[in-house]
PDBQT receptor file of N, H, CA, C and O in Angstrom, charges set to zero:
ATOM      1  N   UNK A   1      -4.369 -27.154   1.927  1.00  0.00    +0.000 N 
ATOM      2  CA  UNK A   1      -5.366 -26.301   0.998  1.00  0.00    +0.000 C 
ATOM      3  C   UNK A   1      -6.065 -25.385   1.769  1.00  0.00    +0.000 C 
ATOM      4  O   UNK A   1      -6.596 -24.497   1.102  1.00  0.00    +0.000 OA
ATOM      5  N   UNK A   2      -6.234 -25.325   2.992  1.00  0.00    +0.000 N 
ATOM      6  H   UNK A   2      -5.803 -26.046   3.534  1.00  0.00    +0.000 HD
ATOM      7  CA  UNK A   2      -6.885 -24.487   3.706  1.00  0.00    +0.000 C 
ATOM      8  C   UNK A   2      -6.181 -23.150   3.751  1.00  0.00    +0.000 C 
ATOM      9  O   UNK A   2      -6.750 -22.061   3.674  1.00  0.00    +0.000 OA
ATOM     10  N   UNK A   3      -5.000 -23.332   3.872  1.00  0.00    +0.000 N 
ATOM     11  H   UNK A   3      -4.538 -24.217   3.935  1.00  0.00    +0.000 HD
ATOM     12  CA  UNK A   3      -3.869 -22.310   4.217  1.00  0.00    +0.000 C 
ATOM     13  C   UNK A   3      -4.113 -21.408   2.630  1.00  0.00    +0.000 C 
ATOM     14  O   UNK A   3      -4.216 -20.185   2.530  1.00  0.00    +0.000 OA
ATOM     15  N   UNK A   4      -4.154 -22.230   1.708  1.00  0.00    +0.000 N 
ATOM     16  H   UNK A   4      -4.070 -23.224   1.790  1.00  0.00    +0.000 HD
ATOM     17  CA  UNK A   4      -4.076 -21.189   0.139  1.00  0.00    +0.000 C 
ATOM     18  C   UNK A   4      -5.428 -20.682  -0.057  1.00  0.00    +0.000 C 
ATOM     19  O   UNK A   4      -5.586 -19.643  -0.699  1.00  0.00    +0.000 OA
ATOM     20  N   UNK A   5      -6.466 -21.346   0.457  1.00  0.00    +0.000 N 
ATOM     21  H   UNK A   5      -6.338 -22.189   0.979  1.00  0.00    +0.000 HD
ATOM     22  CA  UNK A   5      -7.685 -20.518   0.198  1.00  0.00    +0.000 C 
ATOM     23  C   UNK A   5      -7.784 -19.263   1.185  1.00  0.00    +0.000 C 
ATOM     24  O   UNK A   5      -8.388 -18.239   0.863  1.00  0.00    +0.000 OA
ATOM     25  N   UNK A   6      -7.263 -19.397   2.179  1.00  0.00    +0.000 N 
ATOM     26  H   UNK A   6      -6.772 -20.229   2.440  1.00  0.00    +0.000 HD
ATOM     27  CA  UNK A   6      -7.244 -18.322   3.295  1.00  0.00    +0.000 C 
ATOM     28  C   UNK A   6      -6.375 -17.466   2.798  1.00  0.00    +0.000 C 
ATOM     29  O   UNK A   6      -6.822 -16.320   2.850  1.00  0.00    +0.000 OA
ATOM     30  N   UNK A   7      -5.187 -17.548   2.278  1.00  0.00    +0.000 N 
ATOM     31  H   UNK A   7      -4.824 -18.479   2.236  1.00  0.00    +0.000 HD
ATOM     32  CA  UNK A   7      -4.231 -16.391   1.628  1.00  0.00    +0.000 C 
ATOM     33  C   UNK A   7      -5.052 -15.774   0.386  1.00  0.00    +0.000 C 
ATOM     34  O   UNK A   7      -5.064 -14.566   0.147  1.00  0.00    +0.000 OA
ATOM     35  N   UNK A   8      -5.591 -16.532  -0.215  1.00  0.00    +0.000 N 
ATOM     36  H   UNK A   8      -5.582 -17.513  -0.021  1.00  0.00    +0.000 HD
ATOM     37  CA  UNK A   8      -6.403 -16.036  -1.537  1.00  0.00    +0.000 C 
ATOM     38  C   UNK A   8      -7.417 -15.147  -1.177  1.00  0.00    +0.000 C 
ATOM     39  O   UNK A   8      -7.565 -14.126  -1.848  1.00  0.00    +0.000 OA
ATOM     40  N   UNK A   9      -8.180 -15.391  -0.166  1.00  0.00    +0.000 N 
ATOM     41  H   UNK A   9      -8.060 -16.221   0.379  1.00  0.00    +0.000 HD
ATOM     42  CA  UNK A   9      -9.518 -14.478   0.355  1.00  0.00    +0.000 C 
ATOM     43  C   UNK A   9      -8.578 -13.317   1.049  1.00  0.00    +0.000 C 
ATOM     44  O   UNK A   9      -9.039 -12.190   0.868  1.00  0.00    +0.000 OA
ATOM     45  N   UNK A  10      -7.655 -13.349   1.620  1.00  0.00    +0.000 N 
ATOM     46  H   UNK A  10      -7.280 -14.265   1.767  1.00  0.00    +0.000 HD
ATOM     47  CA  UNK A  10      -6.890 -12.075   2.285  1.00  0.00    +0.000 C 
ATOM     48  C   UNK A  10      -6.351 -11.421   1.190  1.00  0.00    +0.000 C 
ATOM     49  O   UNK A  10      -6.403 -10.200   1.342  1.00  0.00    +0.000 OA
ATOM     50  N   UNK A  11      -5.789 -11.816   0.008  1.00  0.00    +0.000 N 
ATOM     51  H   UNK A  11      -5.747 -12.808  -0.115  1.00  0.00    +0.000 HD
ATOM     52  CA  UNK A  11      -5.387 -11.163  -1.018  1.00  0.00    +0.000 C 
ATOM     53  C   UNK A  11      -6.484 -10.551  -1.920  1.00  0.00    +0.000 C 
ATOM     54  O   UNK A  11      -6.259  -9.522  -2.557  1.00  0.00    +0.000 OA
ATOM     55  N   UNK A  12      -7.646 -11.176  -1.968  1.00  0.00    +0.000 N 
ATOM     56  H   UNK A  12      -7.829 -12.012  -1.450  1.00  0.00    +0.000 HD
ATOM     57  CA  UNK A  12      -8.634 -10.519  -2.644  1.00  0.00    +0.000 C 
ATOM     58  C   UNK A  12      -9.359  -9.339  -1.838  1.00  0.00    +0.000 C 
ATOM     59  O   UNK A  12      -9.788  -8.306  -2.352  1.00  0.00    +0.000 OA
ATOM     60  N   UNK A  13      -9.413  -9.662  -0.561  1.00  0.00    +0.000 N 
ATOM     61  H   UNK A  13      -9.065 -10.502  -0.144  1.00  0.00    +0.000 HD
ATOM     62  CA  UNK A  13      -9.856  -8.517   0.402  1.00  0.00    +0.000 C 
ATOM     63  C   UNK A  13      -8.945  -7.150   0.470  1.00  0.00    +0.000 C 
ATOM     64  O   UNK A  13      -9.420  -6.029   0.658  1.00  0.00    +0.000 OA
ATOM     65  N   UNK A  14      -7.597  -7.434   0.291  1.00  0.00    +0.000 N 
ATOM     66  H   UNK A  14      -7.211  -8.344   0.139  1.00  0.00    +0.000 HD
ATOM     67  CA  UNK A  14      -6.752  -6.282   0.510  1.00  0.00    +0.000 C 
ATOM     68  C   UNK A  14      -6.916  -5.590  -1.061  1.00  0.00    +0.000 C 
ATOM     69  O   UNK A  14      -6.811  -4.364  -1.082  1.00  0.00    +0.000 OA
ATOM     70  N   UNK A  15      -7.136  -6.196  -2.218  1.00  0.00    +0.000 N 
ATOM     71  H   UNK A  15      -7.222  -7.193  -2.200  1.00  0.00    +0.000 HD
ATOM     72  CA  UNK A  15      -7.286  -5.746  -3.410  1.00  0.00    +0.000 C 
ATOM     73  C   UNK A  15      -8.478  -4.886  -3.570  1.00  0.00    +0.000 C 
ATOM     74  O   UNK A  15      -8.528  -3.773  -4.092  1.00  0.00    +0.000 OA
ATOM     75  N   UNK A  16      -9.481  -5.616  -3.008  1.00  0.00    +0.000 N 
ATOM     76  H   UNK A  16      -9.440  -6.520  -2.583  1.00  0.00    +0.000 HD
ATOM     77  CA  UNK A  16     -10.894  -4.797  -3.224  1.00  0.00    +0.000 C 
ATOM     78  C   UNK A  16     -10.805  -3.593  -2.304  1.00  0.00    +0.000 C 
ATOM     79  O   UNK A  16     -11.117  -2.471  -2.704  1.00  0.00    +0.000 OA
ATOM     80  N   UNK A  17     -10.402  -3.817  -1.135  1.00  0.00    +0.000 N 
ATOM     81  H   UNK A  17     -10.148  -4.728  -0.810  1.00  0.00    +0.000 HD
ATOM     82  CA  UNK A  17     -10.236  -2.474  -0.071  1.00  0.00    +0.000 C 
ATOM     83  C   UNK A  17      -9.206  -1.456  -0.676  1.00  0.00    +0.000 C 
ATOM     84  O   UNK A  17      -9.371  -0.272  -0.381  1.00  0.00    +0.000 OA
ATOM     85  N   UNK A  18      -8.277  -1.763  -1.403  1.00  0.00    +0.000 N 
ATOM     86  H   UNK A  18      -8.143  -2.724  -1.643  1.00  0.00    +0.000 HD
ATOM     87  CA  UNK A  18      -7.463  -0.791  -2.020  1.00  0.00    +0.000 C 
ATOM     88  C   UNK A  18      -8.364  -0.144  -3.182  1.00  0.00    +0.000 C 
ATOM     89  O   UNK A  18      -8.657   1.052  -3.212  1.00  0.00    +0.000 OA
ATOM     90  N   UNK A  19      -8.706  -0.958  -3.996  1.00  0.00    +0.000 N 
ATOM     91  H   UNK A  19      -8.467  -1.929  -3.971  1.00  0.00    +0.000 HD
ATOM     92  CA  UNK A  19      -9.638  -0.278  -5.273  1.00  0.00    +0.000 C 
ATOM     93  C   UNK A  19     -10.529   0.600  -4.690  1.00  0.00    +0.000 C 
ATOM     94  O   UNK A  19     -10.647   1.716  -5.196  1.00  0.00    +0.000 OA
ATOM     95  N   UNK A  20     -11.228   0.276  -3.642  1.00  0.00    +0.000 N 
ATOM     96  H   UNK A  20     -11.132  -0.630  -3.231  1.00  0.00    +0.000 HD
ATOM     97  CA  UNK A  20     -12.369   1.180  -3.013  1.00  0.00    +0.000 C 
ATOM     98  C   UNK A  20     -11.857   2.578  -2.592  1.00  0.00    +0.000 C 
ATOM     99  O   UNK A  20     -12.415   3.633  -2.894  1.00  0.00    +0.000 OA
ATOM    100  N   UNK A  21     -10.633   2.450  -1.799  1.00  0.00    +0.000 N 
ATOM    101  H   UNK A  21     -10.180   1.593  -1.555  1.00  0.00    +0.000 HD
ATOM    102  CA  UNK A  21     -10.111   3.754  -1.297  1.00  0.00    +0.000 C 
ATOM    103  C   UNK A  21      -9.521   4.190  -2.278  1.00  0.00    +0.000 C 
ATOM    104  O   UNK A  21      -9.245   5.347  -1.961  1.00  0.00    +0.000 OA
ATOM    105  N   UNK A  22      -9.072   3.971  -3.474  1.00  0.00    +0.000 N 
ATOM    106  H   UNK A  22      -9.296   3.031  -3.733  1.00  0.00    +0.000 HD
ATOM    107  CA  UNK A  22      -8.266   4.614  -4.586  1.00  0.00    +0.000 C 
ATOM    108  C   UNK A  22      -9.447   5.188  -5.332  1.00  0.00    +0.000 C 
ATOM    109  O   UNK A  22      -9.238   6.296  -5.825  1.00  0.00    +0.000 OA
ATOM    110  N   UNK A  23     -10.762   4.611  -5.535  1.00  0.00    +0.000 N 
ATOM    111  H   UNK A  23     -10.931   3.711  -5.134  1.00  0.00    +0.000 HD
ATOM    112  CA  UNK A  23     -11.636   5.119  -6.175  1.00  0.00    +0.000 C 
ATOM    113  C   UNK A  23     -12.467   6.340  -5.511  1.00  0.00    +0.000 C 
ATOM    114  O   UNK A  23     -13.060   7.228  -6.123  1.00  0.00    +0.000 OA
ATOM    115  N   UNK A  24     -12.356   6.153  -3.974  1.00  0.00    +0.000 N 
ATOM    116  H   UNK A  24     -11.874   5.431  -3.477  1.00  0.00    +0.000 HD
ATOM    117  CA  UNK A  24     -13.023   7.475  -3.259  1.00  0.00    +0.000 C 
ATOM    118  C   UNK A  24     -11.853   8.639  -3.296  1.00  0.00    +0.000 C 
ATOM    119  O   UNK A  24     -12.255   9.801  -3.355  1.00  0.00    +0.000 OA
ATOM    120  N   UNK A  25     -10.810   8.465  -3.272  1.00  0.00    +0.000 N 
ATOM    121  H   UNK A  25     -10.483   7.521  -3.224  1.00  0.00    +0.000 HD
ATOM    122  CA  UNK A  25      -9.586   9.396  -3.284  1.00  0.00    +0.000 C 
ATOM    123  C   UNK A  25      -8.512   9.103  -4.110  1.00  0.00    +0.000 C 
ATOM    124  O   UNK A  25      -7.557   8.420  -3.741  1.00  0.00    +0.000 OA
ATOM    125  N   UNK A  26      -8.646   9.664  -5.375  1.00  0.00    +0.000 N 
ATOM    126  H   UNK A  26      -9.421  10.219  -5.675  1.00  0.00    +0.000 HD
ATOM    127  CA  UNK A  26      -7.868   9.375  -6.603  1.00  0.00    +0.000 C 
ATOM    128  C   UNK A  26      -6.385   9.986  -6.215  1.00  0.00    +0.000 C 
ATOM    129  O   UNK A  26      -5.393   9.407  -6.657  1.00  0.00    +0.000 OA
ATOM    130  N   UNK A  27      -6.259  10.985  -5.510  1.00  0.00    +0.000 N 
ATOM    131  H   UNK A  27      -7.065  11.455  -5.152  1.00  0.00    +0.000 HD
ATOM    132  CA  UNK A  27      -4.816  11.523  -5.389  1.00  0.00    +0.000 C 
ATOM    133  C   UNK A  27      -3.930  10.678  -4.377  1.00  0.00    +0.000 C 
ATOM    134  O   UNK A  27      -2.714  10.853  -4.306  1.00  0.00    +0.000 OA
ATOM    135  N   UNK A  28      -4.570   9.805  -3.641  1.00  0.00    +0.000 N 
ATOM    136  H   UNK A  28      -5.558   9.662  -3.698  1.00  0.00    +0.000 HD
ATOM    137  CA  UNK A  28      -4.058   8.983  -2.504  1.00  0.00    +0.000 C 
ATOM    138  C   UNK A  28      -2.642   8.499  -3.073  1.00  0.00    +0.000 C 
ATOM    139  O   UNK A  28      -1.663   8.797  -2.389  1.00  0.00    +0.000 OA
ATOM    140  N   UNK A  29      -2.422   7.740  -4.325  1.00  0.00    +0.000 N 
ATOM    141  H   UNK A  29      -3.218   7.497  -4.881  1.00  0.00    +0.000 HD
ATOM    142  CA  UNK A  29      -1.459   7.381  -4.876  1.00  0.00    +0.000 C 
ATOM    143  C   UNK A  29      -0.338   8.438  -4.996  1.00  0.00    +0.000 C 
ATOM    144  O   UNK A  29       0.815   8.172  -4.657  1.00  0.00    +0.000 OA
ATOM    145  N   UNK A  30      -0.699   9.638  -5.482  1.00  0.00    +0.000 N 
ATOM    146  H   UNK A  30      -1.635   9.855  -5.758  1.00  0.00    +0.000 HD
ATOM    147  CA  UNK A  30       0.431  10.782  -5.338  1.00  0.00    +0.000 C 
ATOM    148  C   UNK A  30       0.818  10.967  -3.773  1.00  0.00    +0.000 C 
ATOM    149  O   UNK A  30       1.989  11.061  -3.406  1.00  0.00    +0.000 OA
ATOM    150  N   UNK A  31       0.147  10.992  -3.240  1.00  0.00    +0.000 N 
ATOM    151  H   UNK A  31      -0.804  10.915  -3.538  1.00  0.00    +0.000 HD
ATOM    152  CA  UNK A  31       0.438  11.253  -1.681  1.00  0.00    +0.000 C 
ATOM    153  C   UNK A  31       1.424  10.111  -1.430  1.00  0.00    +0.000 C 
ATOM    154  O   UNK A  31       2.619  10.339  -1.240  1.00  0.00    +0.000 OA
ATOM    155  N   UNK A  32       0.888   8.830  -1.432  1.00  0.00    +0.000 N 
ATOM    156  H   UNK A  32      -0.083   8.645  -1.587  1.00  0.00    +0.000 HD
ATOM    157  CA  UNK A  32       1.977   7.811  -1.110  1.00  0.00    +0.000 C 
ATOM    158  C   UNK A  32       3.283   7.894  -1.908  1.00  0.00    +0.000 C 
ATOM    159  O   UNK A  32       4.353   7.765  -1.313  1.00  0.00    +0.000 OA
ATOM    160  N   UNK A  33       3.250   8.059  -2.953  1.00  0.00    +0.000 N 
ATOM    161  H   UNK A  33       2.381   8.164  -3.436  1.00  0.00    +0.000 HD
ATOM    162  CA  UNK A  33       4.667   8.479  -3.573  1.00  0.00    +0.000 C 
ATOM    163  C   UNK A  33       5.558   9.361  -3.241  1.00  0.00    +0.000 C 
ATOM    164  O   UNK A  33       6.770   9.177  -3.353  1.00  0.00    +0.000 OA
ATOM    165  N   UNK A  34       4.908  10.608  -2.712  1.00  0.00    +0.000 N 
ATOM    166  H   UNK A  34       3.924  10.758  -2.621  1.00  0.00    +0.000 HD
ATOM    167  CA  UNK A  34       5.555  11.782  -2.193  1.00  0.00    +0.000 C 
ATOM    168  C   UNK A  34       5.958  11.306  -0.756  1.00  0.00    +0.000 C 
ATOM    169  O   UNK A  34       7.145  11.300  -0.432  1.00  0.00    +0.000 OA
ATOM    170  N   UNK A  35       5.077  10.950   0.013  1.00  0.00    +0.000 N 
ATOM    171  H   UNK A  35       4.113  10.955  -0.250  1.00  0.00    +0.000 HD
ATOM    172  CA  UNK A  35       5.360  10.426   1.337  1.00  0.00    +0.000 C 
ATOM    173  C   UNK A  35       6.442   9.384   1.540  1.00  0.00    +0.000 C 
ATOM    174  O   UNK A  35       7.261   9.420   2.458  1.00  0.00    +0.000 OA
ATOM    175  N   UNK A  36       6.359   8.281   0.430  1.00  0.00    +0.000 N 
ATOM    176  H   UNK A  36       5.694   8.251  -0.316  1.00  0.00    +0.000 HD
ATOM    177  CA  UNK A  36       7.494   7.351   0.368  1.00  0.00    +0.000 C 
ATOM    178  C   UNK A  36       8.793   7.859  -0.132  1.00  0.00    +0.000 C 
ATOM    179  O   UNK A  36       9.827   7.338   0.285  1.00  0.00    +0.000 OA
ATOM    180  N   UNK A  37       8.830   8.786  -0.950  1.00  0.00    +0.000 N 
ATOM    181  H   UNK A  37       7.990   9.209  -1.289  1.00  0.00    +0.000 HD
ATOM    182  CA  UNK A  37      10.077   9.505  -1.187  1.00  0.00    +0.000 C 
ATOM    183  C   UNK A  37      10.659  10.175  -0.043  1.00  0.00    +0.000 C 
ATOM    184  O   UNK A  37      11.837  10.055   0.296  1.00  0.00    +0.000 OA
ATOM    185  N   UNK A  38       9.703  10.956   0.598  1.00  0.00    +0.000 N 
ATOM    186  H   UNK A  38       8.746  11.054   0.323  1.00  0.00    +0.000 HD
ATOM    187  CA  UNK A  38      10.402  11.843   1.786  1.00  0.00    +0.000 C 
ATOM    188  C   UNK A  38      10.942  10.740   2.938  1.00  0.00    +0.000 C 
ATOM    189  O   UNK A  38      12.008  10.965   3.511  1.00  0.00    +0.000 OA
ATOM    190  N   UNK A  39      10.228   9.647   3.219  1.00  0.00    +0.000 N 
ATOM    191  H   UNK A  39       9.363   9.464   2.753  1.00  0.00    +0.000 HD
ATOM    192  CA  UNK A  39      10.485   8.686   4.176  1.00  0.00    +0.000 C 
ATOM    193  C   UNK A  39      11.869   7.925   3.679  1.00  0.00    +0.000 C 
ATOM    194  O   UNK A  39      12.717   7.611   4.515  1.00  0.00    +0.000 OA
ATOM    195  N   UNK A  40      12.041   7.658   2.332  1.00  0.00    +0.000 N 
ATOM    196  H   UNK A  40      11.352   7.913   1.653  1.00  0.00    +0.000 HD
ATOM    197  CA  UNK A  40      13.275   7.027   1.778  1.00  0.00    +0.000 C 
ATOM    198  C   UNK A  40      14.622   7.855   2.227  1.00  0.00    +0.000 C 
ATOM    199  O   UNK A  40      15.633   7.425   2.782  1.00  0.00    +0.000 OA
ATOM    200  N   UNK A  41      14.267   9.313   1.760  1.00  0.00    +0.000 N 
ATOM    201  H   UNK A  41      13.446   9.663   1.308  1.00  0.00    +0.000 HD
ATOM    202  CA  UNK A  41      15.214  10.366   1.952  1.00  0.00    +0.000 C 
ATOM    203  C   UNK A  41      15.615  10.355   3.522  1.00  0.00    +0.000 C 
ATOM    204  O   UNK A  41      16.751  10.044   3.879  1.00  0.00    +0.000 OA
ATOM    205  N   UNK A  42      14.844  10.630   4.206  1.00  0.00    +0.000 N 
ATOM    206  H   UNK A  42      13.921  10.882   3.916  1.00  0.00    +0.000 HD
ATOM    207  CA  UNK A  42      14.894  10.595   5.749  1.00  0.00    +0.000 C 
ATOM    208  C   UNK A  42      15.589   9.482   6.251  1.00  0.00    +0.000 C 
ATOM    209  O   UNK A  42      16.576   9.685   6.959  1.00  0.00    +0.000 OA
ATOM    210  N   UNK A  43      15.259   8.436   6.016  1.00  0.00    +0.000 N 
ATOM    211  H   UNK A  43      14.458   8.271   5.440  1.00  0.00    +0.000 HD
ATOM    212  CA  UNK A  43      15.851   7.026   6.409  1.00  0.00    +0.000 C 
ATOM    213  C   UNK A  43      17.578   6.931   5.797  1.00  0.00    +0.000 C 
ATOM    214  O   UNK A  43      18.589   6.533   6.374  1.00  0.00    +0.000 OA
ATOM    215  N   UNK A  44      17.422   7.365   4.691  1.00  0.00    +0.000 N 
ATOM    216  H   UNK A  44      16.600   7.689   4.222  1.00  0.00    +0.000 HD
ATOM    217  CA  UNK A  44      19.014   7.549   4.116  1.00  0.00    +0.000 C 
ATOM    218  C   UNK A  44      19.887   8.397   4.679  1.00  0.00    +0.000 C 
ATOM    219  O   UNK A  44      21.073   8.074   4.744  1.00  0.00    +0.000 OA
ATOM    220  N   UNK A  45      19.417   9.683   5.203  1.00  0.00    +0.000 N 
ATOM    221  H   UNK A  45      18.453   9.945   5.150  1.00  0.00    +0.000 HD
ATOM    222  CA  UNK A  45      20.192  10.509   5.786  1.00  0.00    +0.000 C 
ATOM    223  C   UNK A  45      20.274  10.147   7.147  1.00  0.00    +0.000 C 
ATOM    224  O   UNK A  45      21.268  10.583   7.727  1.00  0.00    +0.000 OA
ATOM    225  N   UNK A  46      19.373   9.361   7.906  1.00  0.00    +0.000 N 
ATOM    226  H   UNK A  46      18.565   9.007   7.434  1.00  0.00    +0.000 HD
ATOM    227  CA  UNK A  46      19.678   8.766   9.145  1.00  0.00    +0.000 C 
ATOM    228  C   UNK A  46      20.586   7.826   9.129  1.00  0.00    +0.000 C 
ATOM    229  O   UNK A  46      21.268   7.731  10.150  1.00  0.00    +0.000 OA
ATOM    230  N   UNK A  47      20.816   7.022   8.173  1.00  0.00    +0.000 N 
ATOM    231  H   UNK A  47      20.261   7.099   7.344  1.00  0.00    +0.000 HD
ATOM    232  CA  UNK A  47      21.943   5.946   8.253  1.00  0.00    +0.000 C 
ATOM    233  C   UNK A  47      23.319   6.552   7.873  1.00  0.00    +0.000 C 
ATOM    234  O   UNK A  47      24.356   6.046   8.302  1.00  0.00    +0.000 OA
ATOM    235  N   UNK A  48      23.319   7.628   7.072  1.00  0.00    +0.000 N 
ATOM    236  H   UNK A  48      22.476   8.038   6.723  1.00  0.00    +0.000 HD
ATOM    237  CA  UNK A  48      24.562   8.170   6.680  1.00  0.00    +0.000 C 
ATOM    238  C   UNK A  48      24.853   9.117   7.782  1.00  0.00    +0.000 C 
ATOM    239  O   UNK A  48      25.888   9.783   7.767  1.00  0.00    +0.000 OA
TER     240      UNK A  48
């Protein structure tokens, strides 16, 4: 039971901090998508 409450608190903290950062910097989601695509393509090129 203690572990469940700990995990629930941790997930809530992550969600709140993500919402705060997103509200301060609204373009961060676009940057993450762009950088994620770039990292995926570089990783794909590395493995091929």
